[in-house]
Each structure stands twice: as C-alpha cells, then as structure tokens.
C-alpha positions as CSV (number, residue, x, y, z in Angstrom):
1,M,102.5,71.3,119.1
2,N,105.7,69.4,118.1
3,D,104.1,66.1,119.1
4,L,100.9,66.5,116.8
5,A,103.5,68.2,114.1
6,G,105.1,64.3,113.4
7,P,102.0,62.7,112.9
8,V,100.0,65.3,110.8
9,S,103.3,66.0,108.6
10,T,103.6,62.3,108.0
11,R,100.2,61.9,106.9
12,I,100.1,65.1,104.4
13,A,103.1,63.8,103.1
14,A,101.8,60.1,102.6
15,E,98.8,62.0,100.4
16,I,101.0,63.9,98.5
17,G,103.4,60.9,98.2
18,G,100.6,58.6,96.8
19,Q,99.6,61.2,94.6
20,I,103.2,60.8,93.0
21,R,103.5,57.3,93.0
22,S,100.0,56.7,91.4
23,G,101.2,59.2,88.3
24,E,98.5,62.2,89.1
25,L,101.7,64.0,90.0
26,V,104.0,63.3,87.0
27,A,108.1,64.1,86.8
28,G,108.8,67.7,86.7
29,E,105.5,68.7,88.1
30,R,105.2,71.1,91.0
31,V,103.9,70.2,94.1
32,P,102.0,72.5,97.0
33,S,104.7,74.9,98.5
34,T,104.7,75.2,102.1
35,R,102.2,78.4,101.8
36,E,99.7,76.0,99.9
37,I,99.9,73.3,102.5
38,T,99.4,75.3,105.3
39,R,96.1,76.6,104.0
40,R,95.0,73.4,102.3
41,W,95.3,71.0,105.3
42,G,94.9,74.2,108.1
43,V,98.6,73.3,109.6
44,A,101.4,75.6,110.6
45,M,104.6,76.2,108.3
46,A,106.8,74.5,110.4
47,T,104.6,71.3,109.8
48,A,104.4,72.0,106.2
49,S,108.0,72.8,105.7
50,K,108.2,69.1,107.4
51,V,105.8,67.5,104.6
52,L,108.3,68.8,102.1
53,A,111.6,67.9,104.3
54,T,110.5,64.3,104.4
55,L,109.2,63.8,100.5
56,T,112.9,65.1,99.9
57,E,114.2,62.5,102.0
58,E,112.0,59.6,100.3
59,G,113.6,61.0,97.0
60,L,110.0,61.8,95.9
61,V,110.6,65.6,95.3
62,H,113.8,68.1,94.7
63,A,113.9,72.0,94.6
64,R,114.0,73.3,91.4
65,P,115.2,76.9,91.6
66,G,112.9,79.6,89.8
67,V,110.2,76.9,90.1
68,G,109.6,75.5,93.6
69,T,109.3,72.0,94.8
70,V,108.8,69.2,92.0
71,V,108.5,65.9,91.5
72,A,111.9,64.2,91.3
73,G,113.1,61.9,88.2
74,T,112.8,62.5,84.5
75,S,110.5,64.3,82.9
76,S,110.0,61.3,80.1
77,S,106.7,60.7,81.2
78,R,105.5,64.0,79.9
79,P,108.2,65.0,77.2
80,R,108.0,68.4,75.8
81,G,108.2,67.0,72.2
82,S,105.0,65.0,73.0
83,A,101.5,65.4,71.4
84,R,100.4,66.7,74.8
85,A,103.0,69.2,74.9
86,R,102.8,70.0,71.3
87,D,99.2,71.2,71.8
88,A,99.7,72.9,74.6
89,E,102.2,75.4,72.3
90,A,99.6,75.4,70.0
91,T,96.8,76.6,71.8
92,L,99.0,79.0,73.8
93,T,97.6,82.4,74.4
94,R,98.2,85.8,76.1
95,E,94.6,85.0,77.7
96,S,95.4,81.7,79.2
97,I,99.1,82.6,80.2
98,V,97.6,85.5,82.4
99,A,94.5,83.3,84.0
100,V,97.1,81.2,84.8
101,A,99.7,83.5,86.1
102,I,96.4,85.0,88.1
103,A,95.6,81.8,89.6
104,V,99.5,81.0,90.9
105,A,99.4,84.8,92.6
106,D,96.2,84.0,94.3
107,K,97.0,80.4,95.6
108,E,100.4,81.7,96.6
109,G,101.2,85.3,96.5
110,L,103.0,87.1,94.1
111,G,106.5,86.0,95.5
112,A,105.6,82.4,93.9
113,L,105.2,83.8,90.6
114,S,107.9,83.6,87.8
115,M,107.8,83.0,84.0
116,R,109.2,79.5,84.4
117,R,106.6,78.8,87.1
118,V,103.9,80.1,84.5
119,A,105.4,77.8,82.0
120,V,105.5,74.6,84.2
121,E,101.8,74.9,84.8
122,L,100.9,75.3,81.4
123,D,103.5,72.6,80.1
124,V,105.0,74.3,77.7
125,A,108.9,75.7,77.3
126,T,109.4,79.0,79.1
127,M,110.4,80.7,75.9
128,S,107.0,80.1,74.7
129,L,105.6,82.9,76.7
130,Y,107.7,85.3,75.2
131,R,105.6,85.3,72.2
132,H,102.9,86.4,74.1
133,V,104.3,88.6,77.0
134,R,107.1,90.7,76.5
135,D,108.5,90.2,80.4
136,K,107.7,89.6,83.9
137,D,106.4,93.1,83.9
138,D,104.5,92.9,81.0
139,L,103.1,89.9,82.5
140,L,101.8,91.8,86.0
141,T,100.5,94.5,84.1
142,A,97.9,92.1,82.1
143,M,96.9,90.6,85.3
144,V,96.3,93.6,87.1
145,D,94.1,94.6,84.1
146,A,92.2,91.5,84.1
147,A,91.9,92.0,87.8
148,F,90.2,94.9,87.4
149,G,88.3,94.0,84.6
150,E,86.4,91.9,87.2
151,W,84.5,95.4,88.5
152,Q,81.3,95.3,87.5
153,A,79.3,98.9,87.7
154,P,76.4,98.3,89.9
155,S,73.0,98.8,87.9
156,P,72.0,102.2,88.6
157,R,68.7,102.8,90.9
158,S,66.5,105.7,90.0
159,G,67.0,108.7,92.4
160,A,70.3,107.1,93.4
161,G,72.4,109.8,94.8
162,W,76.1,110.3,94.5
163,Q,77.0,109.0,98.1
164,E,75.1,105.5,97.2
165,L,77.2,105.6,93.7
166,L,80.2,105.9,95.5
167,T,79.8,103.2,98.4
168,E,78.2,100.7,95.7
169,A,81.7,101.2,93.6
170,A,83.6,101.0,96.5
171,R,82.2,97.8,97.7
172,E,82.4,96.2,94.5
173,L,86.3,97.2,94.3
174,W,86.7,95.9,97.5
175,Q,85.7,92.6,96.9
176,I,87.7,92.2,93.9
177,F,90.6,92.9,96.1
178,R,89.3,90.1,98.0
179,R,89.6,87.7,95.8
180,H,93.1,88.9,94.5
181,L,95.1,89.2,97.6
182,W,98.1,90.1,95.8
183,L,96.5,92.8,93.5
184,A,96.8,95.8,96.6
185,P,100.2,95.2,96.9
186,A,100.9,95.3,93.4
187,Y,99.0,98.4,92.5
188,S,100.7,102.0,93.0
189,L,98.6,105.1,93.6
190,T,101.8,107.6,92.5
191,R,103.0,105.0,89.4
192,P,99.7,103.4,88.5
193,L,100.0,100.9,85.7
194,V,98.3,101.7,82.8
195,V,95.5,99.6,82.8
196,P,92.3,100.2,80.8
197,S,89.7,98.0,82.8
198,G,90.3,100.4,85.8
199,L,88.5,103.0,84.1
200,A,85.2,101.8,84.4
201,Y,85.3,102.5,88.2
202,T,87.2,105.6,87.3
203,E,84.8,106.6,85.2
204,R,81.6,105.8,87.5
205,V,83.2,107.7,90.4
206,L,84.0,110.7,88.7
207,A,80.9,111.0,86.8
208,A,78.7,111.0,90.6
209,L,81.2,113.7,91.2
210,L,80.8,115.9,88.9
211,D,77.0,115.3,88.5
212,R,77.2,116.6,92.2
213,G,78.5,120.2,91.2
214,L,82.3,119.4,91.7
215,Q,85.3,121.0,90.2
216,P,87.4,118.3,88.2
217,T,90.1,118.8,90.1
218,T,88.0,118.3,93.9
219,A,86.6,115.6,91.9
220,F,89.4,113.5,90.6
221,S,91.4,114.3,94.2
222,M,87.8,112.5,95.5
223,H,88.5,109.6,93.3
224,L,91.9,109.0,94.2
225,I,91.1,109.5,98.4
226,L,88.5,107.1,97.7
227,F,90.4,104.2,95.5
228,N,93.5,104.5,98.0
229,F,91.1,104.2,101.1
230,V,90.2,100.9,99.5
231,R,93.4,99.8,98.4
232,G,95.0,100.8,101.3
233,F,92.3,98.3,103.7
234,A,93.3,95.4,101.1
235,T,96.6,95.3,101.6
236,S,95.9,94.4,105.2
237,L,94.1,91.7,103.9
238,E,97.4,90.1,102.1
239,M,99.7,91.0,105.4
240,E,97.6,89.0,107.2
241,A,96.8,85.7,104.9
242,T,100.8,85.7,104.8
243,A,101.1,86.2,108.4
244,E,98.2,83.5,109.7
245,A,100.4,81.3,106.8
246,D,103.9,81.7,108.2
247,T,102.7,81.4,111.8
248,G,99.3,79.4,112.1
249,V,98.1,82.1,114.5
250,T,95.1,83.9,113.8
251,A,94.8,87.8,114.0
252,D,92.5,87.4,117.4
253,E,94.7,84.5,118.8
254,W,97.9,87.2,118.2
255,M,96.1,89.9,120.0
256,D,95.5,86.8,123.2
257,V,99.3,86.3,122.7
258,Q,100.0,90.1,123.1
259,K,97.9,91.0,126.0
260,P,100.5,90.5,129.0
261,A,103.1,92.5,127.1
262,L,100.4,95.5,126.1
263,E,99.7,95.3,129.8
264,A,103.0,95.5,130.7
265,V,103.7,98.8,128.7
266,L,100.2,100.3,129.8
267,A,101.2,99.4,133.8
268,D,104.4,102.0,133.1
269,R,102.6,105.1,131.4
270,E,99.8,107.1,132.0
271,L,97.4,106.4,129.0
272,P,93.7,106.7,130.6
273,A,91.8,106.7,127.2
274,F,93.8,103.8,125.8
275,R,92.8,102.1,129.3
276,S,89.2,102.8,129.1
277,V,88.8,101.5,125.5
278,L,90.5,98.0,126.6
279,D,88.3,98.3,129.8
280,S,85.1,98.5,127.3
281,F,86.8,95.4,125.2
282,E,86.8,93.4,128.3
283,L,83.2,94.0,129.0
284,H,81.7,94.0,125.5
285,G,84.6,92.1,123.9
286,F,85.8,93.8,120.0
287,N,86.0,91.9,117.0
288,L,88.5,93.1,114.7
289,D,86.9,92.2,111.4
290,L,88.4,93.8,108.2
291,D,85.2,94.0,106.3
292,E,83.5,95.6,109.4
293,L,86.0,98.6,109.4
294,F,86.1,98.7,106.0
295,E,82.3,99.7,105.7
296,A,82.7,101.9,108.8
297,G,85.6,103.7,107.4
298,L,83.5,104.2,104.3
299,L,80.8,105.7,105.7
300,Y,83.2,108.5,107.6
301,L,84.8,109.1,104.3
302,L,81.5,109.6,102.4
303,N,80.3,112.0,105.4
304,G,83.2,113.6,105.0
305,F,83.3,114.1,101.5
306,E,79.8,115.8,101.8
307,R,81.2,118.8,103.2
308,A,83.4,119.1,100.4
309,N,82.6,122.2,97.6
C-alpha cells in the first residue's frame, strides 16, 4: 500500500495544486480536507494526509486554526472590501447560512463546522453571521430544523392501516438521516432540540396510533420508541462512514480482517449457538446491510406494537 500511496498522493496534490495556480482556488479559500479527499478520490486517510503535506511543502497551502487548510498567500485576490464581498454581505440571510452549514456538515461532519468556516464558504466576515444566528448552538438548531423539514408525509392511501402509516413515516425519516449523517448524533431523545418542522412526523405517527384507540401516554411512548429506533440505527451510518474514511477499509473488509481473532476467541469458549451461526454464514454468506437490517427491525418492532393495548 505504501508503494501506491506516493504516486496517488502526488497525482491528487498536482490536481489541487493546478486549481490553486489557475486561480480556481484563491488565497484564503479552504482546500479539501483529508476526509473530503478520502471520499472524493477513494483513498485511505494516510494518502489524504500526504496530499496536504505535499501541498504544504510546496508552499501552496497552510493550516488556519478554526478553519482548516487554506490556500496560502494574501487574500488580495478576493478582498473583504471588494464589490463581490459587499454583495455577499448584503444578500446574507439566515437561510443561506443554514444551507451552507448543512453542506459542510454533510460533506465533512459536524467536527468540521464552525462559524468561521461557514463565513469563509460564504465569503463574508465571521461577525456578519451573528446578525442572523445567535451562536453555533442556534445554528445547529436551525440545521436540525431544516433537515427535519425535508420530511414529507406519504400520501394517505385508502384503507391504509396504522402499521402501514407508521412504516411509511419511518422510512421517510430514515432517508433524511441517510442524507444527513450528522443529524442522528446531533439530536438527543432525552434533551431534544425545539424544532417545529419535526412535529409533522410526530403528528402523523401519533394520529395513526390514536386512531387505533390507544391511550395518549401509550401512543406517545410508542412514538418515542419508533423515533429512537430509526435514529439509533442512523448513528451507525455516521460511525461507519467515519471509520471507512479514516481507515480506507469497508465494513465487509473489516469483518474479514477480524475473522482470525474471532476464531481464536471461539477456540477457548463453548459457544455452540454462535458457532452454528458462523458456520451458516460460511455456507450461505451474510451481508451486513444497514438498510436491510433497518427494514427487518422495523417489521419486528411494529409487530410488537400490535400486541399493545
């Protein structure tokens, strides 16, 4: 792998360097992070780090605290007092700030998000953001509200039962979490953010359960259980994406690497049920697909709800 890392990192560094020299990326502008490089070019984290190290050695970029790695040099090519910067300040809105913040979090995770980073993306002064959002917590709440606002109530079908309504609602919510991997870890079940847009999903689920004849407290408990089932599964999406970006190893590849260690553990313990399952996997295979597990879990959960009074 080390033999390949050099040429690949050199090629990627040359590509980004070409964008800098051509003026496509200007002084002060953020270049792709290591995480973004791993995703865009499909390389390991070590290779991505080598790309930025090469660009730094060439004097093309430098690290800026709180922002990331940016194009080196003065910012005279895009000064804050320029007409372009003034136009950006004049058209700045809460909605545009939230949209850029979501785009950053979608690409690089919440760890890459800061007020200064959003300001750089919008080409405005950081203090300009505070005319529209109080602080980073206010920005995060607005991001969550915007993300949940993507939830669309499935069109009701004639004769649809409560299980079908809940299934469709949960699937739509799952897709939102899939689009925004940062959303599930950012939202707490016990200390939820006040986000009005999330009430559309809550209303659909509660209405279906109340129409079934359940008591309000039972219906609300089921709503929380269903929501946290979807959210809990979605946290695995973000963790897996981060792990794969950091290591360059997929979940299936990781399981293959762990097999010798697992066999060693089983050799020292009497675990016949687990052994029989692994033997079955050897014969028939097993694909750890989160979408398939989500669908199976949703079915089991709603079948359990059916027994409740």
